[in-house]
C-alpha positions in Angstrom: 25.8 -1.6 56.9 23.5 0.0 54.3 24.8 2.6 51.9 22.0 5.0 50.8 22.0 7.5 48.1 22.3 10.9 49.8 19.4 13.2 49.6 19.8 16.7 48.1 17.6 19.7 48.7 17.7 23.1 47.0 15.9 26.4 47.1 15.9 26.3 43.3 13.1 24.4 41.4 14.1 21.4 39.4 15.8 21.1 37.0 17.5 24.5 37.8 19.0 23.0 41.0 21.5 21.0 38.8 23.1 24.3 37.8 24.1 25.0 41.4 27.5 23.4 41.2 28.8 25.3 44.2 25.9 24.5 46.4 25.0 28.1 47.1 21.3 27.4 47.0 21.4 24.0 48.7 19.5 23.5 51.9 19.3 20.7 54.6 16.2 18.5 55.2 15.0 21.1 57.7 15.0 24.0 55.3 18.2 25.7 56.5 20.6 27.1 53.9 23.9 25.0 53.7 25.7 28.2 52.6 24.7 30.0 55.8 25.5 26.9 57.7 29.0 26.8 56.3 29.5 30.5 57.3 28.3 29.7 60.8 30.7 26.7 61.1 33.6 28.7 59.8 33.0 31.6 62.2 32.6 29.3 65.2 35.6 27.3 64.0 37.9 30.3 63.8 36.7 31.5 67.2 37.3 28.1 68.9 40.4 26.9 66.9 43.0 28.1 69.4 41.1 26.5 72.3 42.1 23.1 70.9 45.6 24.0 69.6 47.1 26.7 71.8 45.3 27.0 75.1 44.9 23.2 75.2 46.4 20.5 73.0 44.2 18.0 71.1 45.3 14.5 70.1 43.3 12.8 67.4 43.5 9.1 66.7 41.8 6.9 64.1 40.7 9.6 61.7 41.8 7.3 58.9 38.5 5.4 59.6 36.7 8.5 58.3 38.4 8.9 55.0 36.4 6.4 53.0 33.1 6.8 54.7 30.1 7.6 52.4 28.7 11.2 52.5 25.7 10.1 54.5 24.1 7.5 56.8 27.0 7.5 59.2 26.4 8.0 63.0 29.2 8.8 65.4 28.4 7.5 68.9 30.5 9.1 71.7 30.8 9.5 75.4 29.9 13.0 76.4 31.8 15.5 78.6 30.5 19.0 77.8 27.5 20.4 76.0 29.3 22.1 73.1 33.1 21.7 73.2 32.9 18.0 72.2 30.7 18.6 69.2 32.8 21.6 68.0 35.9 19.5 68.1 34.2 16.8 66.0 33.2 19.5 63.4 36.8 20.6 63.2 37.9 17.0 62.6 35.2 16.3 60.1 36.1 19.4 58.1 39.8 18.6 58.2 39.2 15.1 57.0 37.2 16.5 54.1 40.3 18.5 53.1 42.6 15.5 53.3 44.1 15.9 56.7 44.6 12.8 59.0 44.6 13.1 62.8 45.3 16.8 62.8 43.4 20.1 62.6 46.5 22.2 61.7 46.5 24.3 59.7 42.9 25.4 59.8 42.6 26.0 56.0 39.5 23.6 56.0 37.5 26.5 57.6 37.5 28.4 54.3 34.9 25.8 53.0 33.8 23.5 55.8 31.8 20.4 55.5 28.1 21.3 56.0 26.4 17.9 56.0 27.0 17.5 59.8 24.3 17.1 62.5 24.3 16.4 66.2 21.6 15.3 68.6 21.0 17.7 71.4 18.5 18.3 74.2 15.9 21.0 73.3 16.3 22.7 76.7 20.1 23.0 76.1 19.6 24.6 72.7 17.1 27.1 74.1 19.3 28.2 77.0 20.4 31.6 75.6 21.6 33.3 72.5 24.8 31.3 72.0 23.1 27.9 72.0 20.5 29.2 69.6 23.2 30.3 67.2 24.9 26.9 67.6 21.7 25.2 66.7 22.0 26.6 63.2 25.1 24.4 62.9 23.0 21.3 62.6 21.3 20.6 66.0 18.6 17.9 66.0 16.7 18.9 69.0 15.2 16.2 71.1 12.8 16.4 74.1 14.4 14.1 76.7 11.9 11.9 78.4 14.0 11.1 81.4 15.6 14.4 82.4 14.8 18.1 82.4 16.6 21.0 83.9 18.9 18.7 85.8 16.1 16.7 87.4 15.0 13.2 86.7 11.5 13.2 85.1 9.2 10.8 83.4 7.3 12.0 80.3 6.3 10.6 76.9 9.0 9.8 74.5 9.6 12.3 71.7 8.8 10.0 68.8 9.2 12.7 66.2 12.9 12.8 67.0 13.5 9.5 65.2 12.1 11.0 62.0 14.4 14.0 62.3 17.4 11.8 62.9 16.5 9.6 60.0 16.2 12.6 57.7 19.6 13.9 58.9 21.2 10.5 58.3 19.9 10.4 54.7 21.6 13.7 54.2 24.8 13.5 56.1 26.7 12.5 59.3 25.1 12.5 62.7 26.9 12.8 66.1 24.9 11.3 69.0 25.8 10.9 72.6 23.9 7.7 73.6 24.1 8.4 77.3 22.2 11.6 76.9 24.1 13.3 79.7 27.7 14.4 80.5 27.8 12.2 83.5 30.4 9.4 83.1 29.2 5.8 83.0 25.6 6.8 82.7 23.4 4.1 81.1 22.9 4.0 77.3 19.5 5.1 76.2 17.4 2.6 74.3 16.7 5.2 71.6 20.2 4.7 70.3 19.5 1.0 69.6 16.3 2.0 67.7 18.3 4.5 65.6 20.6 1.6 64.5 17.7 -0.8 63.9 15.6 1.7 61.9 18.3 3.2 59.8 21.1 0.6 59.7 23.8 3.3 59.5 27.6 2.9 59.6 28.5 3.3 63.3 31.8 4.9 64.3 32.4 4.7 68.1 34.3 7.6 69.6 36.0 8.0 72.9 36.9 11.4 74.2 38.8 12.6 77.2 40.1 15.8 78.8 37.1 18.1 77.8 35.6 17.9 81.3 38.8 19.2 82.8 39.5 21.8 80.2 36.1 23.4 79.9 33.0 24.2 82.0 30.0 22.0 81.7 28.6 24.0 78.7 32.0 23.8 77.0 32.0 27.6 76.3 34.4 28.8 79.0 38.0 27.5 79.4 38.3 26.1 82.9 41.9 24.8 82.8 44.6 25.6 80.3 47.3 23.2 79.0 45.0 20.3 79.3 45.5 17.3 77.0 42.4 16.6 75.0 41.9 13.4 73.1 39.5 12.2 70.4 39.8 8.6 69.4 37.8 7.2 66.5 37.4 3.4 66.4 36.7 1.1 63.4 33.1 0.8 62.4 31.0 -1.2 64.9 29.7 -4.5 63.6 26.1 -5.3 64.4 23.0 -6.8 62.9 19.7 -5.0 62.4 17.8 -8.0 64.0 19.9 -7.9 67.2 17.9 -7.4 70.4 17.9 -3.9 71.8 19.7 -4.9 75.0 22.5 -6.5 73.0 23.0 -3.4 70.9 23.1 -1.3 74.1 25.8 -3.5 75.5 27.8 -3.3 72.3 27.5 0.5 72.2 28.5 0.9 75.9 31.5 -1.3 75.4 32.5 0.5 72.2 32.5 3.9 73.8 34.2 2.5 76.9 31.5 3.4 79.4 31.4 0.1 81.3 31.7 0.9 84.9 35.2 0.1 86.1 35.4 -2.7 88.8 36.9 -0.3 91.3 33.9 1.9 91.0 31.3 -0.8 91.6 29.6 -0.7 95.0 28.7 -4.1 96.5 25.7 -4.3 98.7 
């Protein structure tokens, strides 16, 4: 895949921005302060840490695949089980890897200076559904207007073409988490937009398979539904693909990589 020089944005004019060694005046492509973003990630991280280590137990596999990744142009494609608990767990892991940990988020010292170049793709209606989601959006949400679903109902509306530009900008700056099914329902079809992200940006693709979050948390991922649940996050090796592959072929590869092929026992024969 293509390695691109990471973009850097600052509130300071050039060449004064070079004096900002600590990144206090850095901002993301969307004009948000990375310093404030780190504070937000740290606060949410401390609040949620015990949900993954005490109330429930998280098992992490394959984090070694993250250690040598470039700082940007990496997309994590995962199955989806809750609105926020999945993403928060990823942020914990990303920050722990930055601090040299492998397959563990203990101890949480990484929260003293967390990784800020993280983004995740989320439905706009989800991020506007109250104060907490609006706060979470400051952590790097790339809001997308879904063309196929709104407020729990199937709809048909024009594709949000501006979303591709926002995702591209985020990839040039850092890592992006995307849930290619666009829903928390298991075995839902992979959206074609995922294939276009790969074809347009040629990022490194890390498939992720998660489990247990649906049992442990409510649909939003904010309330603990069942304690002592085993959570798992498994990172796979980078997905091999070609930019010129047909969209349908890329979709099949992604679906298989995140293990969302419908099991034979669930197939209904007419």
